[in-house]
C-alpha positions in Angstrom: -11.8 -16.6 -153.2 -13.8 -16.7 -149.6 -11.1 -19.1 -148.0 -8.0 -17.2 -149.2 -9.1 -13.7 -148.1 -9.8 -15.9 -144.4 -6.4 -17.2 -144.9 -5.1 -13.6 -145.8 -6.8 -12.1 -142.9 -5.2 -15.0 -140.6 -1.7 -14.4 -141.6 -2.4 -10.8 -140.7 -4.0 -11.3 -137.1 -1.0 -13.4 -136.3 1.3 -10.7 -137.4 -0.8 -8.2 -135.7 -0.9 -10.2 -132.4 2.6 -10.9 -132.2 4.2 -7.2 -132.7 1.1 -6.0 -130.3 4.3 -7.6 -127.8 7.5 -6.8 -129.1 8.0 -3.4 -129.2 5.2 -2.4 -126.2 7.3 -0.8 -124.1 9.3 1.7 -126.2 7.1 4.8 -125.4 7.4 3.5 -121.5 11.2 4.0 -121.2 11.6 7.6 -120.1 8.8 6.8 -117.5 10.7 3.2 -116.9 13.5 5.4 -116.1 12.2 7.7 -113.3 10.2 5.0 -111.8 13.2 2.1 -111.4 15.4 4.9 -111.3 17.5 3.1 -113.8 20.0 4.3 -117.1 18.5 4.6 -120.5 20.9 1.4 -121.3 19.1 -0.7 -118.6 15.4 0.3 -119.6 16.3 -0.3 -123.1 16.5 -4.1 -122.2 12.9 -4.2 -121.8 13.0 -3.9 -125.7 16.3 -5.8 -126.4 15.3 -9.1 -123.9 12.2 -10.2 -125.8 13.9 -9.2 -129.1 17.1 -11.3 -128.0 15.1 -14.0 -127.1 13.5 -14.6 -129.9 16.8 -14.7 -131.7 17.6 -17.6 -129.7 14.9 -19.7 -130.1 13.9 -18.8 -133.7 16.5 -21.6 -135.3 15.1 -24.6 -133.1 11.7 -23.2 -133.7 12.3 -23.5 -137.4 13.6 -27.0 -137.5 10.5 -28.0 -135.3 8.2 -26.4 -137.6 10.1 -28.5 -140.4 8.8 -31.6 -138.7 5.8 -31.0 -137.2 4.0 -28.6 -139.7 3.2 -24.6 -139.7 -0.2 -24.5 -137.9 0.7 -26.6 -135.4 3.6 -24.5 -134.1 1.7 -21.1 -135.0 -1.5 -21.7 -132.9 0.4 -23.1 -130.1 2.8 -19.9 -129.8 0.4 -17.4 -129.9 -1.7 -19.2 -127.3 1.7 -19.6 -125.3 2.6 -16.2 -125.4 -0.6 -14.7 -124.2 0.8 -16.7 -120.5 3.9 -14.0 -119.8 2.0 -11.0 -121.6 -0.3 -11.3 -118.2 2.7 -12.1 -115.8 4.5 -9.3 -116.9 1.8 -6.7 -115.1 2.9 -8.2 -111.8 6.2 -7.3 -112.2 7.2 -4.7 -109.0 10.8 -4.5 -110.1 12.9 -4.0 -113.5 14.8 -7.2 -113.0 11.1 -8.7 -112.9 9.6 -6.9 -116.1 12.9 -7.9 -117.9 12.3 -11.3 -117.3 9.2 -11.7 -118.3 9.6 -9.7 -121.5 12.7 -12.2 -122.0 9.3 -15.3 -121.7 7.5 -13.2 -124.0 10.6 -13.2 -126.8 10.7 -17.2 -126.5 7.3 -17.7 -128.4 7.4 -15.2 -130.9 9.2 -17.2 -133.2 6.8 -19.5 -133.2 4.8 -17.3 -135.7 7.6 -15.4 -137.5 9.5 -17.8 -138.4 6.8 -20.2 -139.4 4.5 -18.0 -140.7 7.5 -16.5 -143.4 7.7 -20.6 -144.4 3.9 -20.5 -144.5 3.4 -17.6 -146.9 6.4 -18.4 -149.3 5.1 -21.9 -149.3 1.4 -21.4 -149.9 1.5 -18.2 -152.1 4.2 -19.4 -154.3 3.7 -18.3 -158.3 0.9 -16.5 -157.4 2.1 -13.3 -155.9 4.2 -13.8 -153.3 5.0 -10.3 -152.7 1.1 -9.0 -152.0 0.8 -11.9 -149.6 4.1 -11.4 -148.0 3.1 -7.5 -147.8 -0.9 -8.7 -146.1 1.5 -10.6 -143.4 3.9 -7.3 -143.0 0.6 -5.4 -142.8 -0.7 -6.8 -139.6 2.9 -6.2 -137.9 2.9 -2.7 -138.8 -0.5 -3.0 -137.5 0.5 -4.5 -134.1 3.8 -2.4 -133.9 2.1 0.8 -133.9 -1.2 -0.1 -131.5 1.1 -2.3 -129.1 3.0 0.9 -128.6 -0.4 3.0 -128.8 -2.0 1.4 -126.7 1.0 1.2 -123.5 1.6 5.1 -124.1 -2.4 5.8 -123.2 -2.2 3.5 -120.5 0.6 4.8 -118.8 -0.7 8.4 -118.9 -3.8 8.0 -118.1 -3.7 4.8 -115.6 -1.1 2.4 -114.6 1.6 1.0 -117.4 1.3 -2.4 -115.6 -2.5 -2.6 -116.9 -0.8 -2.5 -120.1 -0.1 -5.7 -120.3 -3.6 -7.3 -119.0 -5.1 -5.6 -122.1 -2.2 -7.0 -124.1 -2.9 -10.4 -123.5 -6.4 -10.4 -123.9 -6.2 -9.4 -127.6 -3.4 -11.5 -128.0 -6.2 -14.6 -126.7 -8.8 -13.5 -128.8 -6.0 -13.4 -131.7 -5.5 -16.7 -130.8 -8.6 -18.4 -131.2 -8.8 -16.2 -134.7 -5.9 -17.8 -136.0 -7.0 -21.3 -135.3 -10.3 -21.0 -136.7 -9.3 -19.1 -139.9 -6.1 -20.6 -140.8 -6.3 -23.4 -142.9 -3.3 -26.3 -142.8 -0.6 -26.1 -145.0 -0.8 -27.8 -148.3 2.5 -27.3 -149.9 4.2 -28.5 -146.4 6.9 -31.5 -147.1 7.5 -32.7 -143.6 11.5 -33.8 -142.9 11.4 -37.2 -142.6 14.6 -37.1 -139.8 16.2 -34.6 -137.5 19.0 -35.5 -139.7 17.4 -34.0 -142.6 16.4 -31.1 -141.0 19.9 -30.5 -140.1 21.4 -31.0 -143.0 19.0 -28.3 -144.3 20.1 -25.9 -141.3 23.6 -26.8 -142.4 22.9 -26.2 -146.5 21.6 -22.8 -145.9 24.7 -21.7 -143.7 26.7 -22.5 -146.6 24.8 -20.4 -149.1 27.0 -16.7 -149.2 23.5 -15.3 -150.8 21.2 -16.7 -147.7 23.4 -15.3 -145.4 23.5 -11.7 -146.9 20.0 -11.7 -146.7 20.0 -12.5 -143.3 22.7 -9.8 -143.0 20.0 -7.5 -144.4 17.2 -8.2 -142.7 19.3 -8.2 -139.3 20.5 -4.3 -140.6 17.2 -3.6 -140.8 16.1 -4.2 -138.0 19.0 -2.6 -135.9 17.9 0.2 -137.8 14.1 0.2 -136.7 14.9 -0.7 -133.4 17.4 1.6 -132.8 15.7 4.4 -134.0 11.9 4.3 -132.1 13.9 3.2 -128.7 16.2 6.6 -128.5 13.5 8.9 -130.4 11.6 8.4 -127.2 14.7 9.7 -125.3 15.0 12.1 -127.8 11.3 13.4 -127.7 11.1 13.5 -123.9 13.8 16.3 -123.7 14.1 19.5 -125.1 12.6 21.1 -127.2 10.0 18.4 -127.3 8.8 17.5 -123.8 6.8 14.6 -125.2 4.9 12.5 -122.6 4.5 8.7 -122.9 1.1 9.4 -124.4 2.4 11.4 -126.9 5.3 9.4 -127.3 2.7 6.5 -128.6 0.9 8.7 -130.4 4.2 9.1 -132.6 3.8 5.6 -133.4 0.7 6.9 -135.8 4.1 7.2 -138.4 3.8 3.3 -138.3 0.0 3.4 -140.2 1.7 4.3 -143.2 3.2 1.2 -143.6 -0.2 -0.3 -144.0 -0.3 2.0 -147.3 3.7 1.1 -147.9 3.8 -2.4 -147.2 1.2 -3.5 -149.6 2.3 -1.0 -152.6 5.7 -2.5 -152.0 4.9 -5.7 -152.8 3.6 -4.7 -156.0 6.6 -3.2 -156.7 8.7 -5.7 -155.8 6.6 -8.1 -158.1 6.9 -5.4 -161.0 10.4 -4.1 -160.6 12.4 -6.6 -158.8 14.5 -6.6 -156.1 17.7 -4.5 -156.6 15.2 -1.8 -157.9 13.4 -2.3 -154.5 16.7 -2.0 -152.1 17.6 1.3 -153.8 14.4 2.5 -153.1 14.1 1.4 -149.1 17.5 2.7 -148.3 16.7 6.2 -149.4 13.6 6.7 -147.7 15.6 5.3 -144.7 18.5 8.2 -144.8 16.4 10.8 -146.1 13.9 10.0 -143.3 16.9 10.0 -140.8 17.8 13.5 -141.7 14.2 15.1 -141.6 14.4 14.1 -137.9 17.7 16.5 -136.9 15.3 19.4 -137.8 14.2 21.1 -134.5 10.6 20.8 -135.0 7.9 18.2 -134.2 6.4 18.0 -137.5 9.4 18.0 -139.1 11.0 15.0 -136.8 7.2 13.2 -137.2 7.7 13.4 -140.7 11.2 11.9 -141.0 10.2 9.4 -139.2 7.5 8.4 -141.0 10.0 8.6 -143.9 12.3 6.3 -142.0 9.6 3.3 -140.6 8.1 3.1 -144.5 11.7 2.3 -145.7 12.2 -0.3 -143.1 8.9 -1.8 -144.0 9.8 -2.1 -147.6 13.1 -3.6 -146.9 11.1 -6.0 -144.6 9.2 -7.3 -147.3 11.8 -7.1 -150.0 14.1 -9.6 -146.9 11.4 -12.2 -146.6 10.0 -12.6 -150.1 14.4 -13.2 -151.5 14.6 -15.3 -148.4 12.2 -17.4 -149.7 13.4 -17.5 -153.3 16.8 -18.4 -152.2 16.2 -20.9 -149.7 14.4 -22.8 -152.2 13.2 -25.8 -149.9 13.5 -26.4 -146.6 11.8 -22.7 -146.1 10.9 -22.5 -142.3 14.2 -23.9 -141.2 15.8 -21.0 -143.2 13.2 -18.4 -141.8 13.8 -19.9 -138.2 17.7 -19.0 -139.2 16.5 -15.8 -140.7 14.4 -14.6 -137.5 17.3 -15.3 -135.8 19.7 -13.4 -137.1 17.3 -10.7 -138.0 16.5 -10.2 -134.0 19.9 -10.0 -132.8 20.1 -7.3 -135.2 17.6 -5.2 -133.3 19.0 -6.5 -129.9 22.4 -5.3 -130.9 20.9 -2.3 -132.2 18.9 -1.3 -128.9 22.1 -1.7 -127.1 24.5 -0.3 -129.9 22.7 2.7 -130.4 22.7 3.5 -126.8 26.4 4.1 -126.8 26.1 6.3 -130.0 23.2 8.4 -127.7 26.0 8.7 -125.0 28.1 9.8 -127.5 26.7 12.5 -129.9 22.9 12.1 -128.6 20.5 11.8 -131.2 22.7 12.9 -134.0 25.5 10.2 -133.1 22.2 7.7 -133.6 21.7 9.6 -136.7 25.5 8.6 -137.9 25.1 5.3 -136.5 21.6 4.1 -138.3 22.6 6.0 -141.5 25.7 3.9 -141.9 23.8 0.7 -141.0 20.9 1.7 -143.5 24.2 1.5 -146.3 25.3 -1.5 -145.2 22.3 -3.1 -145.6 22.1 -1.8 -149.3 25.5 -3.8 -150.0 24.3 -7.0 -148.3 21.2 -6.6 -150.4 23.7 -6.3 -153.6 25.2 -9.8 -152.4 22.4 -11.7 -151.8 20.9 -10.5 -155.2 23.5 -11.8 -157.5 23.7 -14.9 -159.4 24.4 -17.9 -157.7 27.2 -18.8 -160.7 29.2 -15.6 -159.6 29.8 -16.6 -155.7 29.9 -20.5 -156.4 33.9 -20.1 -156.0 33.1 -17.5 -153.0 30.7 -20.3 -151.5 33.1 -23.1 -151.7 36.2 -21.0 -149.6 33.7 -20.4 -147.0 32.5 -24.0 -146.8 36.1 -24.9 -147.0 37.1 -22.8 -144.2 
């Protein structure tokens, strides 16, 4: 039991360290807009650059992990992530900051994509929903701490110091994961690169799996779009929040520490389809709350919305492993690529709706994307025999 506890803790630490870095500039966006005299869309690239790099590299990392193993990719990725994180502190222009943020994203998939495969394989048949929710809980804590730390440091010291602090925390976490994460027992390496590519092609012909990828992408689209432009919404009238206060808003993420494990239990008990209805209802209800011009109501709305996204993430990742069956690291790499591509598009497209109608325009877009996510979830939960004819047509194209 002790070994299992350490393994679970290692997966949580890996998720925490990775998500310390991904969204750390979100509460800094209004400050960066003033510092570099740039538009909201331009400073939002400090978020989308990291996400886009993650999407770009993820499929290749998944293929590498099919040959080399899980831990041999996860641990080096954590150590390498420390380097661009620290170097981001040297940025003297918006372009330099965006470059280092892109470089951070290159090492993120080595943890995220491979850890999804690790959990699905090592806990297969014995509560994978709960194990996955533990990993997602680590990502929730990391997502909160990265934003909170950056907001506090930017308000009381200098925003560049944020990256030095996060680099130090990331390095400590890398040593913890190296010590506590055991080598995968259920990993079966691919013998040849051609076999890896064949598995990838097989995944891309699976309509249920493609729908699952889209489900994850729409969930992250909503999360990134919402919490990128929420900072501009809350920095303006009638709220006028500073960087530290904006970082504190992400305390709502800590609800995910409670919600995510419960979602794993809900998923194990009631199944995927009921879970998808739950998360979609939470996301739309949360968005509607944010339209009320009252800070407590807006915070409640963000809490409900983000909790819905955490439920969606847990459901999508567990279903991905179940649909993929074999070559899960390759499937996870493709999932992460589409997932983060969705987040990158969310950071950009939501900006256009912000220009159109401000925050209400963002709510319209994000509500529509939530419904799209539910529709895609319905496709990936259908029995395979109902989709066979569709898949044959897809392959024929």
